[in-house]
C-alpha positions as CSV (number, residue, x, y, z in Angstrom):
1,X,3.7,-3.5,31.4
2,X,1.2,-5.4,33.5
3,X,-1.3,-7.7,31.9
4,X,-3.1,-10.8,32.6
5,X,-3.8,-13.8,30.5
6,X,-7.6,-14.2,30.4
7,X,-7.7,-17.3,28.0
8,X,-5.4,-19.5,26.0
9,X,-5.0,-22.5,23.9
10,X,-2.3,-24.5,22.2
11,X,-1.3,-21.7,19.9
12,X,-3.0,-18.5,20.9
13,X,-3.6,-16.4,24.2
14,X,-5.9,-13.4,24.8
15,X,-4.4,-11.0,27.4
16,X,-5.8,-7.9,28.9
17,X,-3.8,-5.0,29.3
18,X,-4.1,-3.3,32.9
19,X,-4.9,0.1,31.6
20,X,-8.1,2.1,32.1
21,X,-8.3,3.4,28.6
22,X,-6.4,2.0,25.5
23,X,-6.2,4.7,23.0
24,X,-5.7,3.9,19.2
25,X,-2.3,4.9,19.3
26,X,-1.4,2.6,22.1
27,X,-3.4,-0.1,20.7
28,X,-1.0,0.5,17.5
29,X,2.3,0.5,19.6
30,X,1.2,-2.9,21.1
31,X,0.2,-4.5,17.8
32,X,3.5,-3.4,16.0
33,X,5.7,-4.2,19.1
34,X,4.3,-7.8,19.0
35,X,4.6,-8.3,15.2
36,X,8.1,-7.2,15.2
37,X,8.9,-10.3,17.3
38,X,9.7,-13.3,15.0
39,X,8.2,-15.8,17.2
40,X,4.7,-13.9,17.2
41,X,2.6,-15.5,14.1
42,X,-0.2,-13.2,14.4
43,X,-1.8,-10.6,16.6
44,X,-4.9,-8.5,16.9
45,X,-5.5,-5.7,19.5
46,X,-8.9,-4.6,20.3
47,X,-8.6,-1.2,21.8
48,X,-12.3,-0.9,22.9
49,X,-11.6,-3.7,25.4
50,X,-8.0,-3.4,25.9
51,X,-7.3,-7.1,24.9
52,X,-4.7,-8.6,22.7
53,X,-5.2,-11.9,20.9
54,X,-1.6,-13.4,20.0
55,X,-1.2,-16.4,17.8
56,X,2.3,-18.3,18.1
57,X,3.9,-21.5,17.3
58,X,5.2,-23.4,20.4
59,X,5.5,-23.3,24.1
60,X,8.8,-21.8,24.1
61,X,7.5,-18.9,22.0
62,X,4.6,-18.5,24.6
63,X,7.3,-17.9,27.4
64,X,8.9,-15.3,25.2
65,X,5.7,-13.6,24.7
66,X,5.3,-13.2,28.3
67,X,8.5,-11.8,28.7
68,X,8.1,-9.4,25.9
69,X,4.9,-8.0,27.3
70,X,6.4,-7.6,30.7
71,X,9.1,-5.3,29.0
72,X,6.5,-3.6,26.9
73,X,5.8,0.1,27.5
74,X,3.6,2.7,25.9
75,X,5.9,5.6,25.5
76,X,9.0,3.7,24.7
77,X,10.4,5.8,21.6
78,X,11.9,2.7,19.9
79,X,8.3,1.2,20.1
80,X,6.8,4.1,18.7
81,X,9.0,4.0,15.7
82,X,7.8,0.8,14.9
83,X,4.3,2.1,14.0
84,X,3.7,2.9,10.4
85,X,2.6,6.5,9.4
86,X,-1.0,5.2,8.8
87,X,-2.4,1.9,9.8
88,X,-6.2,2.0,9.0
89,X,-7.2,1.6,12.4
90,X,-8.4,5.3,12.9
91,X,-10.2,5.1,9.6
92,X,-12.2,2.0,10.7
93,X,-13.1,3.5,14.0
94,X,-14.5,6.6,12.4
95,X,-16.7,4.9,10.0
96,X,-17.9,2.3,12.9
97,X,-18.8,5.1,14.9
98,X,-20.8,6.9,12.2
99,X,-22.6,3.7,11.4
100,X,-23.5,3.1,15.1
101,X,-24.5,6.7,15.5
102,X,-26.9,6.6,12.3
103,X,-28.5,3.4,13.7
104,X,-29.0,4.8,17.3
105,X,-30.3,8.0,15.8
106,X,-32.9,6.0,13.7
107,X,-34.0,3.9,16.7
108,X,-34.2,7.1,19.0
109,X,-36.3,8.9,16.5
110,X,-38.5,6.1,15.9
111,X,-39.3,5.1,19.4
112,X,-38.7,8.1,21.6
113,X,-39.7,11.3,19.8
114,X,-43.3,12.3,19.4
115,X,-44.9,11.8,16.0
116,X,-45.0,15.4,14.9
117,X,-41.3,15.9,15.8
118,X,-40.7,12.9,13.6
119,X,-42.6,14.2,10.8
120,X,-40.6,17.8,10.9
121,X,-37.2,15.6,10.8
122,X,-38.4,13.6,7.9
123,X,-39.4,16.6,5.7
124,X,-36.2,18.5,6.7
125,X,-34.0,15.7,5.9
126,X,-35.9,15.0,2.6
127,X,-35.1,18.3,1.2
128,X,-31.5,17.4,0.5
129,X,-32.6,14.4,-1.7
130,X,-35.2,16.5,-3.5
131,X,-32.5,19.1,-4.2
132,X,-30.3,16.4,-5.6
133,X,-32.8,14.9,-7.8
134,X,-33.7,18.4,-9.1
135,X,-30.0,19.2,-9.9
136,X,-29.7,15.9,-11.7
137,X,-32.7,16.7,-13.9
138,X,-31.3,20.2,-14.4
139,X,-28.1,18.4,-16.0
140,X,-30.6,16.7,-18.4
141,X,-29.9,13.2,-16.5
142,X,-32.5,10.7,-15.2
143,X,-30.3,8.7,-12.6
144,X,-30.6,7.0,-9.4
145,X,-30.7,10.6,-7.4
146,X,-33.9,11.4,-9.5
147,X,-35.5,8.0,-8.4
148,X,-34.6,8.6,-4.6
149,X,-36.1,12.0,-4.8
150,X,-39.4,10.8,-6.4
151,X,-39.6,8.0,-3.7
152,X,-39.1,10.3,-0.8
153,X,-41.5,12.9,-2.2
154,X,-44.1,10.5,-3.2
155,X,-44.0,9.0,0.3
156,X,-44.4,12.3,2.1
157,X,-47.1,13.6,-0.2
158,X,-49.1,10.4,0.8
159,X,-48.4,11.4,4.4
160,X,-46.3,8.1,4.7
161,X,-43.6,9.7,6.6
162,X,-42.5,6.3,8.2
163,X,-41.6,4.7,4.8
164,X,-39.9,8.0,3.7
165,X,-37.8,7.9,6.8
166,X,-37.0,4.2,6.2
167,X,-35.8,4.9,2.5
168,X,-33.8,8.0,3.7
169,X,-32.1,5.7,6.5
170,X,-31.1,3.0,4.2
171,X,-30.0,5.3,1.4
172,X,-27.7,7.0,4.3
173,X,-26.5,3.7,5.5
174,X,-25.8,2.6,1.8
175,X,-23.9,5.8,1.1
176,X,-21.9,5.4,4.2
177,X,-20.9,1.9,3.5
178,X,-19.9,2.8,0.0
179,X,-17.8,5.6,1.3
180,X,-16.2,3.5,3.8
181,X,-15.4,0.8,1.3
182,X,-13.9,3.3,-1.2
183,X,-11.9,5.0,1.5
184,X,-10.6,1.9,3.0
185,X,-9.6,0.5,-0.4
186,X,-7.8,3.7,-1.0
187,X,-6.1,3.4,2.5
188,X,-5.2,-0.2,1.9
189,X,-3.7,0.6,-1.6
190,X,-1.9,3.8,-0.3
191,X,-0.4,1.7,2.7
192,X,0.4,-1.3,0.4
193,X,2.4,0.8,-2.0
194,X,4.2,2.9,0.7
195,X,7.8,2.1,0.5
196,X,9.0,-1.0,2.3
197,X,12.6,-0.2,1.4
198,X,14.3,-1.2,4.7
199,X,17.9,-0.3,3.9
200,X,19.7,2.3,2.0
201,X,23.5,3.0,1.1
202,X,24.7,6.2,2.8
203,X,27.5,8.1,1.5
204,X,30.4,8.9,3.9
205,X,33.9,10.3,3.9
206,X,34.9,6.5,4.0
207,X,33.3,3.4,2.4
208,X,29.4,3.5,1.9
209,X,27.4,2.4,4.7
210,X,24.3,0.2,4.5
211,X,21.8,1.9,6.8
212,X,18.2,1.5,8.1
213,X,16.0,3.9,6.4
214,X,14.5,5.0,9.6
215,X,17.9,6.2,11.0
216,X,18.3,8.5,8.0
217,X,18.2,12.2,8.9
218,X,17.7,15.4,6.9
219,X,21.0,16.2,5.2
220,X,22.2,12.8,4.9
221,X,23.3,11.8,1.5
222,X,22.3,8.3,0.0
223,X,23.2,6.5,-3.1
224,X,20.5,5.5,-5.6
225,X,21.4,3.0,-8.3
226,X,19.6,1.4,-11.4
227,X,16.2,-0.1,-10.7
228,X,16.3,1.1,-6.9
229,X,13.3,2.7,-5.5
230,X,14.1,6.2,-3.9
231,X,13.0,5.9,-0.3
232,X,13.3,9.5,0.7
233,X,12.5,12.9,-0.7
234,X,15.6,14.9,-1.6
235,X,17.8,17.0,-3.9
236,X,20.3,15.3,-6.3
237,X,23.9,16.4,-5.6
238,X,25.9,14.2,-7.7
239,X,25.4,11.8,-10.8
240,X,22.7,11.7,-13.5
241,X,19.7,9.1,-13.5
242,X,16.6,8.6,-15.5
243,X,13.7,8.4,-12.8
244,X,10.3,7.2,-13.4
245,X,8.0,9.3,-11.6
246,X,4.6,7.5,-12.5
247,X,3.7,6.5,-9.1
248,X,3.6,10.1,-8.0
249,X,2.9,12.2,-10.9
250,X,1.4,9.9,-13.4
251,X,4.1,10.8,-16.0
252,X,4.7,7.8,-18.2
253,X,7.8,9.2,-19.5
254,X,11.1,8.8,-17.4
255,X,12.6,12.2,-16.2
256,X,16.2,13.0,-16.2
257,X,17.6,14.1,-12.8
258,X,20.9,15.9,-12.6
259,X,22.6,17.7,-9.6
260,X,20.0,20.3,-8.4
261,X,16.9,18.3,-9.4
262,X,14.2,17.1,-7.0
263,X,13.5,13.4,-6.5
264,X,10.6,12.1,-4.8
265,X,9.9,9.0,-2.4
266,X,8.5,6.2,-4.3
267,X,9.8,6.9,-7.7
268,X,12.4,4.4,-9.5
269,X,15.7,4.9,-11.0
270,X,15.5,3.0,-14.3
271,X,18.9,3.8,-15.4
272,X,21.9,5.5,-14.0
273,X,23.1,6.3,-10.6
274,X,22.8,9.5,-8.4
275,X,23.6,10.8,-4.7
276,X,20.7,12.4,-3.1
277,X,20.7,14.7,0.0
278,X,17.8,14.0,1.8
279,X,15.3,16.6,2.6
280,X,12.3,14.7,4.2
281,X,12.7,11.6,6.5
282,X,10.6,8.6,6.3
283,X,7.1,8.9,6.9
284,X,6.8,12.7,6.1
285,X,3.8,12.9,3.5
286,X,4.1,10.2,1.0
287,X,0.8,8.5,2.3
288,X,-1.3,11.6,1.6
289,X,0.4,12.4,-1.8
290,X,-0.5,8.7,-2.8
291,X,-4.0,9.2,-1.6
292,X,-4.5,12.4,-3.5
293,X,-3.3,10.5,-6.6
294,X,-5.8,7.7,-6.6
295,X,-8.6,9.2,-4.5
296,X,-10.9,9.6,-7.7
297,X,-9.5,6.5,-9.8
298,X,-11.6,4.0,-11.0
299,X,-8.8,1.5,-10.5
300,X,-10.5,-0.2,-7.6
301,X,-13.6,-1.3,-9.3
302,X,-13.8,-4.5,-11.2
303,X,-15.7,-4.4,-14.5
304,X,-18.6,-6.3,-12.7
305,X,-18.8,-3.7,-10.1
306,X,-19.0,-1.0,-12.6
307,X,-21.6,-2.9,-14.6
308,X,-23.8,-3.0,-11.5
309,X,-23.3,0.9,-10.8
310,X,-24.4,1.7,-14.3
311,X,-27.3,-0.8,-14.5
312,X,-28.6,1.0,-11.3
313,X,-28.7,4.3,-13.2
314,X,-30.1,2.6,-16.4
315,X,-33.0,1.3,-14.6
316,X,-34.1,4.6,-13.4
317,X,-36.0,5.9,-16.7
318,X,-37.6,2.4,-16.7
319,X,-38.9,2.7,-13.0
320,X,-40.3,6.3,-13.6
321,X,-41.9,5.2,-16.9
322,X,-43.4,2.0,-15.0
323,X,-44.8,4.6,-12.5
324,X,-46.6,6.8,-15.0
325,X,-48.0,3.8,-17.2
326,X,-49.2,2.2,-14.2
327,X,-51.0,5.3,-13.1
328,X,-52.5,5.7,-16.6
329,X,-54.1,2.2,-16.6
330,X,-55.1,1.7,-13.2
331,X,-55.4,5.2,-11.8
332,X,-53.9,3.6,-8.5
333,X,-51.5,5.5,-6.4
334,X,-50.5,2.6,-4.4
335,X,-49.7,0.5,-7.6
336,X,-47.9,3.3,-9.2
337,X,-45.7,3.9,-6.1
338,X,-44.6,0.3,-6.2
339,X,-42.2,1.4,-8.8
340,X,-40.5,4.1,-6.6
341,X,-40.6,2.1,-3.4
342,X,-38.3,-0.5,-4.7
343,X,-34.8,0.9,-5.5
344,X,-32.3,-1.3,-7.3
345,X,-29.7,1.2,-6.6
346,X,-29.4,0.3,-2.6
347,X,-28.7,-3.2,-3.0
348,X,-26.4,-3.0,-6.1
349,X,-24.3,-0.3,-4.5
350,X,-24.1,-1.9,-1.1
351,X,-23.6,-5.6,-1.9
352,X,-21.0,-5.3,-4.6
353,X,-18.5,-3.1,-2.6
354,X,-19.0,-5.2,0.5
355,X,-18.4,-8.4,-1.4
356,X,-15.2,-7.0,-2.8
357,X,-13.9,-5.4,0.4
358,X,-14.7,-8.7,2.3
359,X,-12.7,-10.7,-0.2
360,X,-9.9,-8.3,0.0
361,X,-10.0,-8.7,3.9
362,X,-10.1,-12.5,3.6
363,X,-7.3,-12.4,1.3
364,X,-5.2,-10.4,3.6
365,X,-5.6,-13.2,6.4
366,X,-3.7,-15.3,4.0
367,X,-0.9,-12.6,4.0
368,X,-2.2,-11.6,0.4
369,X,-2.3,-7.9,-0.4
370,X,-4.6,-7.0,-3.2
371,X,-4.5,-3.3,-4.4
372,X,-8.0,-3.2,-5.9
373,X,-11.1,-5.1,-6.8
374,X,-10.2,-5.3,-10.6
375,X,-7.2,-7.5,-9.8
376,X,-9.4,-9.9,-8.2
377,X,-11.6,-10.0,-11.4
378,X,-8.3,-10.6,-13.5
379,X,-7.1,-13.6,-11.3
380,X,-10.7,-15.0,-11.5
381,X,-10.7,-14.8,-15.4
382,X,-6.9,-15.5,-16.2
383,X,-6.2,-18.4,-18.3
384,X,-2.3,-18.0,-18.6
385,X,-0.1,-17.8,-15.7
386,X,3.7,-16.8,-16.3
387,X,6.1,-17.8,-13.3
388,X,9.5,-16.7,-12.9
389,X,11.9,-19.4,-11.6
390,X,14.3,-18.1,-9.0
391,X,12.7,-17.3,-5.7
392,X,9.3,-17.9,-7.1
393,X,8.9,-21.6,-8.0
394,X,12.3,-22.0,-6.4
395,X,12.8,-21.5,-2.8
396,X,13.6,-17.6,-1.9
397,X,16.5,-18.6,0.1
398,X,19.0,-20.5,-2.1
399,X,22.4,-21.1,-1.0
400,X,25.9,-21.3,-2.3
401,X,27.0,-24.7,-2.1
402,X,30.2,-24.7,-4.1
403,X,32.8,-22.3,-5.1
404,X,35.1,-23.3,-8.1
405,X,38.0,-21.2,-8.4
406,X,40.0,-20.3,-11.7
407,X,43.2,-18.8,-12.9
408,X,44.7,-19.9,-9.6
409,X,42.6,-17.6,-7.5
410,X,41.7,-17.9,-3.5
411,X,38.2,-19.3,-3.0
412,X,37.6,-17.0,0.0
413,X,38.8,-13.9,-1.7
414,X,36.5,-14.8,-4.8
415,X,33.6,-15.2,-2.4
416,X,34.7,-11.8,-0.8
417,X,34.6,-10.0,-3.9
418,X,31.4,-11.5,-5.3
419,X,29.4,-10.4,-2.0
420,X,31.0,-7.0,-2.3
421,X,29.3,-6.5,-5.6
422,X,26.2,-8.3,-5.0
423,X,25.1,-6.6,-1.8
424,X,24.2,-3.4,-3.8
425,X,21.5,-5.1,-5.5
426,X,19.5,-7.4,-3.3
427,X,17.8,-10.6,-4.9
428,X,17.4,-14.1,-3.8
429,X,20.7,-15.1,-5.6
430,X,22.5,-12.0,-4.3
431,X,21.4,-12.5,-0.9
432,X,22.8,-16.0,-1.0
433,X,26.1,-14.7,-1.9
434,X,26.2,-12.3,0.7
435,X,25.1,-14.8,3.2
436,X,27.7,-17.1,2.2
437,X,30.5,-14.7,3.0
438,X,28.8,-13.7,6.3
439,X,28.7,-17.5,7.5
440,X,32.6,-17.8,6.6
441,X,33.3,-14.6,8.4
442,X,34.5,-12.7,5.4
443,X,34.3,-8.9,5.7
444,X,33.9,-7.3,2.3
445,X,34.7,-3.6,2.4
446,X,34.2,-1.2,-0.6
447,X,37.1,-1.5,-2.6
448,X,35.7,-1.0,-6.0
449,X,34.3,2.1,-7.8
450,X,30.8,2.9,-8.8
451,X,28.6,-0.3,-9.4
452,X,26.5,-0.6,-12.5
453,X,23.6,-3.0,-12.6
454,X,22.8,-4.3,-16.0
455,X,19.1,-6.0,-15.8
456,X,19.1,-9.8,-16.4
457,X,22.9,-9.6,-17.1
458,X,24.8,-9.0,-13.9
459,X,26.9,-6.3,-12.2
460,X,29.9,-4.5,-13.3
461,X,32.5,-2.2,-11.5
462,X,36.3,-1.6,-11.4
463,X,39.0,-2.4,-9.0
464,X,42.6,-0.8,-9.4
465,X,41.1,0.5,-12.9
466,X,40.4,-3.0,-14.1
467,X,37.1,-4.3,-14.6
468,X,35.2,-6.8,-12.7
469,X,32.0,-8.4,-13.5
470,X,29.7,-11.1,-12.1
471,X,26.7,-12.3,-13.7
472,X,25.3,-15.1,-16.3
473,X,27.3,-17.0,-18.7
474,X,25.8,-15.0,-21.4
475,X,26.9,-11.9,-19.9
476,X,30.6,-12.8,-18.9
477,X,31.4,-14.8,-22.0
478,X,29.3,-13.6,-24.9
479,X,28.6,-9.9,-23.9
480,X,31.9,-9.1,-22.2
481,X,34.1,-11.6,-24.0
482,X,36.0,-12.8,-21.0
483,X,38.1,-16.0,-21.4
484,X,39.0,-19.0,-19.5
485,X,42.5,-20.5,-19.5
486,X,42.4,-23.5,-22.0
487,X,43.7,-26.0,-19.6
488,X,40.8,-25.2,-17.1
489,X,38.1,-25.6,-19.7
490,X,37.4,-29.1,-18.7
491,X,36.9,-28.0,-15.1
492,X,34.3,-25.5,-16.3
493,X,32.4,-28.0,-18.4
494,X,32.2,-30.3,-15.5
495,X,30.4,-28.1,-13.1
496,X,27.0,-29.9,-12.3
497,X,24.1,-28.7,-14.4
498,X,21.6,-28.8,-11.4
499,X,22.9,-25.5,-9.9
500,X,22.4,-22.1,-10.8
501,X,25.9,-20.7,-11.9
502,X,27.0,-17.3,-11.3
503,X,30.3,-16.3,-13.0
504,X,32.9,-13.9,-11.5
505,X,35.5,-12.4,-13.9
506,X,38.3,-9.7,-13.4
507,X,40.3,-8.0,-16.0
508,X,38.7,-10.3,-18.8
509,X,39.5,-13.4,-17.1
510,X,37.1,-16.1,-15.4
511,X,38.0,-16.1,-11.7
512,X,35.4,-18.2,-10.2
513,X,32.1,-19.9,-10.6
514,X,29.8,-19.9,-7.8
515,X,27.3,-22.9,-7.6
516,X,23.7,-21.7,-6.1
517,X,21.5,-24.6,-4.9
518,X,18.1,-23.4,-6.0
519,X,15.7,-26.2,-4.7
520,X,12.2,-26.4,-6.1
521,X,9.5,-25.6,-3.8
522,X,8.0,-28.8,-2.1
523,X,4.5,-27.4,-2.8
524,X,5.0,-26.2,-6.3
525,X,3.9,-29.4,-8.2
526,X,0.6,-29.7,-6.0
527,X,-0.1,-25.8,-6.9
528,X,0.5,-26.4,-10.5
529,X,-2.0,-29.1,-10.5
530,X,-4.5,-27.2,-8.4
531,X,-4.2,-24.2,-10.9
532,X,-5.0,-26.5,-13.8
533,X,-8.0,-27.9,-12.0
534,X,-9.3,-24.3,-11.5
535,X,-9.3,-23.7,-15.2
536,X,-5.8,-22.2,-15.8
537,X,-5.2,-23.6,-19.3
538,X,-1.6,-22.5,-19.7
539,X,1.1,-22.3,-17.1
540,X,4.6,-21.5,-18.1
541,X,8.1,-20.3,-16.7
542,X,10.2,-17.7,-17.8
543,X,13.8,-17.4,-16.5
544,X,17.2,-16.0,-17.3
545,X,18.9,-19.4,-16.3
546,X,20.1,-21.7,-18.9
547,X,18.2,-24.0,-20.9
548,X,19.3,-27.1,-19.2
549,X,18.4,-25.9,-15.7
550,X,15.0,-24.4,-16.9
551,X,14.2,-27.6,-18.7
552,X,14.8,-29.8,-15.6
553,X,12.5,-27.6,-13.6
554,X,9.8,-27.6,-16.3
555,X,9.8,-31.2,-16.5
556,X,9.7,-32.0,-12.9
557,X,6.7,-29.5,-12.6
558,X,5.0,-30.7,-15.8
559,X,4.6,-27.1,-17.0
560,X,2.8,-26.3,-20.1
561,X,5.8,-24.5,-21.4
562,X,9.0,-22.6,-20.4
563,X,11.5,-20.1,-21.8
564,X,15.1,-19.8,-20.9
565,X,17.8,-17.3,-21.0
566,X,15.2,-14.5,-21.6
567,X,15.6,-10.8,-21.1
568,X,13.1,-8.6,-19.2
569,X,11.7,-7.3,-22.4
570,X,11.2,-10.8,-23.4
571,X,8.8,-11.7,-20.5
572,X,6.8,-8.3,-21.4
573,X,6.6,-9.1,-25.0
574,X,5.4,-12.8,-24.3
575,X,2.5,-11.3,-22.1
576,X,1.5,-8.7,-24.7
577,X,1.4,-11.6,-27.4
578,X,-0.7,-13.7,-25.2
579,X,-3.1,-10.5,-24.4
580,X,-3.3,-9.8,-28.1
581,X,-4.5,-13.6,-28.6
582,X,-7.4,-12.7,-26.4
583,X,-6.0,-14.2,-23.2
584,X,-5.9,-12.8,-19.6
585,X,-2.4,-13.2,-18.1
586,X,-1.1,-13.2,-14.5
587,X,2.6,-12.9,-13.9
588,X,4.5,-13.9,-10.8
589,X,7.9,-12.8,-10.0
590,X,10.3,-11.4,-7.4
591,X,13.1,-9.7,-9.0
592,X,14.0,-6.3,-10.7
593,X,14.1,-8.1,-14.1
594,X,10.4,-9.3,-13.4
595,X,9.0,-5.6,-13.2
596,X,8.3,-5.0,-17.0
597,X,6.2,-8.1,-17.1
598,X,4.5,-7.4,-13.7
599,X,3.6,-4.0,-15.2
600,X,2.3,-5.5,-18.5
601,X,0.3,-8.5,-17.0
602,X,-3.6,-8.0,-16.2
603,X,-2.4,-8.9,-12.6
604,X,1.2,-8.7,-11.6
605,X,1.8,-10.8,-8.4
606,X,5.2,-10.0,-6.5
607,X,6.6,-12.3,-3.9
608,X,7.1,-10.2,-0.3
609,X,10.6,-11.4,0.1
610,X,11.5,-10.0,-3.3
611,X,12.9,-6.7,-4.6
612,X,11.4,-3.5,-3.6
613,X,10.6,-2.4,-7.0
614,X,9.0,-5.5,-7.8
615,X,6.6,-5.0,-4.8
616,X,6.0,-1.6,-6.0
617,X,5.1,-2.4,-9.4
618,X,3.0,-5.4,-8.7
619,X,-0.8,-5.3,-8.2
620,X,-0.8,-8.0,-5.7
621,X,1.8,-9.3,-3.0
622,X,1.8,-12.7,-1.7
623,X,3.7,-14.3,1.2
624,X,7.1,-16.0,0.5
625,X,6.0,-18.9,2.9
626,X,4.0,-20.9,0.5
627,X,2.7,-21.0,-3.3
628,X,-0.7,-22.2,-2.2
629,X,-1.7,-18.5,-1.8
630,X,-1.7,-18.4,-5.6
631,X,-4.1,-21.1,-6.1
632,X,-6.1,-20.1,-3.0
633,X,-6.3,-16.4,-4.4
634,X,-7.5,-17.9,-7.7
635,X,-10.2,-20.0,-5.9
636,X,-11.2,-17.0,-3.7
637,X,-11.4,-14.6,-6.9
638,X,-13.5,-17.2,-8.8
639,X,-15.9,-17.6,-5.8
640,X,-16.1,-13.8,-5.6
641,X,-17.1,-13.3,-9.1
642,X,-19.7,-16.0,-8.9
643,X,-21.0,-14.2,-5.7
644,X,-21.3,-11.0,-7.3
645,X,-23.1,-12.4,-10.4
646,X,-25.5,-14.4,-8.0
647,X,-26.2,-11.4,-5.9
648,X,-26.7,-9.3,-9.2
649,X,-29.2,-11.7,-10.5
650,X,-30.8,-12.1,-7.1
651,X,-31.3,-8.3,-6.6
652,X,-32.7,-7.9,-10.0
653,X,-35.0,-10.7,-9.7
654,X,-36.2,-10.1,-6.3
655,X,-36.7,-6.4,-6.6
656,X,-38.4,-7.0,-10.1
657,X,-40.9,-9.3,-8.5
658,X,-41.8,-6.9,-5.7
659,X,-42.3,-4.2,-8.4
660,X,-44.5,-6.5,-10.5
661,X,-46.5,-7.7,-7.3
662,X,-47.1,-4.0,-6.4
663,X,-48.2,-3.2,-9.9
664,X,-50.7,-5.9,-9.8
665,X,-52.0,-4.7,-6.6
666,X,-50.8,-7.9,-4.6
667,X,-48.5,-6.0,-2.2
668,X,-48.9,-2.5,-0.7
669,X,-46.1,0.0,-1.3
670,X,-45.1,0.0,2.4
671,X,-44.9,-3.8,2.2
672,X,-42.7,-3.5,-1.0
673,X,-40.6,-1.2,0.9
674,X,-40.0,-3.4,3.9
675,X,-39.3,-6.4,1.9
676,X,-36.9,-4.4,-0.4
677,X,-35.1,-2.9,2.7
678,X,-34.8,-6.3,4.3
679,X,-33.5,-8.0,1.3
680,X,-31.0,-5.1,0.8
681,X,-29.6,-5.7,4.2
682,X,-29.5,-9.6,4.0
683,X,-27.7,-9.4,0.5
684,X,-25.4,-6.9,2.1
685,X,-24.6,-9.1,5.1
686,X,-24.2,-12.0,3.1
687,X,-21.7,-10.2,1.0
688,X,-19.5,-10.0,4.2
689,X,-19.2,-13.8,4.7
690,X,-16.3,-15.8,4.1
691,X,-15.9,-17.2,0.4
692,X,-13.5,-20.1,1.4
693,X,-14.9,-22.5,4.0
694,X,-13.2,-23.1,7.3
695,X,-12.2,-26.6,6.0
696,X,-9.9,-25.0,3.3
697,X,-7.7,-23.7,6.3
698,X,-5.8,-25.3,9.1
699,X,-3.4,-24.1,11.7
700,X,-0.1,-25.9,11.6
701,X,1.0,-27.4,14.8
702,X,4.7,-26.3,14.4
703,X,4.1,-22.6,13.8
704,X,0.4,-21.8,14.4
705,X,0.1,-20.1,11.0
706,X,-3.1,-20.2,8.9
707,X,-2.4,-22.2,5.6
708,X,-4.5,-23.7,2.8
709,X,-5.4,-27.3,2.8
710,X,-5.7,-27.9,-1.0
711,X,-7.1,-31.5,-0.4
712,X,-9.9,-30.1,1.5
713,X,-11.2,-27.4,-1.0
714,X,-14.7,-27.1,-2.0
715,X,-16.2,-26.8,-5.5
716,X,-19.1,-24.3,-4.8
717,X,-19.1,-20.9,-4.0
718,X,-22.1,-20.4,-1.5
């Protein structure tokens, strides 16, 4: 594809595609094509101008980007397959166009139409507001529509059609922005919880095959095991499983699925295993189902937002009462109308959602996906944070550094068997085992029977009618009562404590111990200190690892507490006890065993490289690149709540002052309306400004990625 570079710097370039008109579909194809390249850090495509701004790491990446652009073609089916079913670009374009049309229409009527035509337009437009107010009164409610109708009606009765037109314009703009905010939040939420399951096991006549979801066709049979997210709609043809359908139907109780039962994409197998014959391929309606499920939900609103909305309605009777009392005392129409010309609702309903949406967008720039405003509020108010260890406080890419064979077994064969089992249930430790086998060139074909995953314990299967298991010490020796040869007991005790240990046993005897090096993230100590500075009083760790391993990590990070060898229900129980004590809790994890705690917490945070079910259940997803995201999210959330509260006070105080000045005859109604409208726009625009200052970010020379600088963070919000 022909294009030209119109500007570039050390880590970015702006290219212009040689095309007469870039459609939304073509813009998406270009954006997701470039995002699929591992040497591209970030990309933004502007369809109106045909430009793409590409961020990269080094000069070598620049050359590869130029080569990739030369090979790009709009109609390539492989490129089109990279684009998700819904991206949000079309929605944003729709509302951008509607807002500009509203503004241009207002300017045209104000300066181009004769006054009589303007009056007719205003009267006709005002009828809808009057009808809404009457319907509200007919229901016995005195809320914002009544005040809007009264303000519009009073202005027209005084022949002040200009003020009436201004009021309706701002009300329309506020409603449009509120609708956009809501729909975009729903759209972001729907897309964020749309499945990110990339691979699925396909049942064939031979061994099961791990296949890309996008390659699955209707009629293919896929295997779904315990704690797997079902990636596609289909019918159960083999096996029995208990499926949690809350994400689709709202049912809180798991449903048993037997042969002949229908299963839906996005639901989760809690226990059991089944084979599903696919009826709908990827991207065939799940998004729309999710949107319908959450469209009317209050989940997106924080308590602060809801308070502002209700306050707007509660002030309406007082405004109407003030109008009547002022008329009775002064017999001045101008003074009485001052209560109607100033509407708290416009500013409250405009500034609050814009502030939340802006904060969510700012978080997304740091690779943080937030599924609703209430979770930002929970992050801001939390005083307890619970961390999982593996893949969270430690690196998400651990390595197998040592294999200790027992009972005369071969080290390579032990690793082959371990990888054969672990590849069915991807987790950071399981991935390490599979990767170790891959590096050693060990192919591990399916020689075992059905694989069973026991959450927080391990994996079990059979080979030649003999049981094979892999998992924790507790699972292998205490639950399964496996043994080790007495003469090898000293070798078992001598295995270094600094490693995470994975025990492999066959036919009741220990065959090998895999030592996993699980290094603590370099930034973890600084992040813990930062969170303490930001007011988090209790930071603890809960892990299934041994007491010795957990204790060493906790001491190194100076945590407020740690709990080792815990089960998933233990994590959830701890969070409930904290909540019963009046504390708000954040849970951060990445594995299947973290999902109960992620659901229980006030805000559950999953790491993007973690298990699909953890990302599905979590309220927030952060990049696996750096833990600084947690502290940055805390600071951003605190500043958002401070901004909302400040805006709340400014709106009430400023508009209350306008009413008072009007009631005392110091401001004319038209002037009050003008100042009110200006303040609404200013407060709304202020709500879209960045919460974290530019000094809080940096672009690394090595990768070009946007990162947080904890040493440059600021203490004030605005």
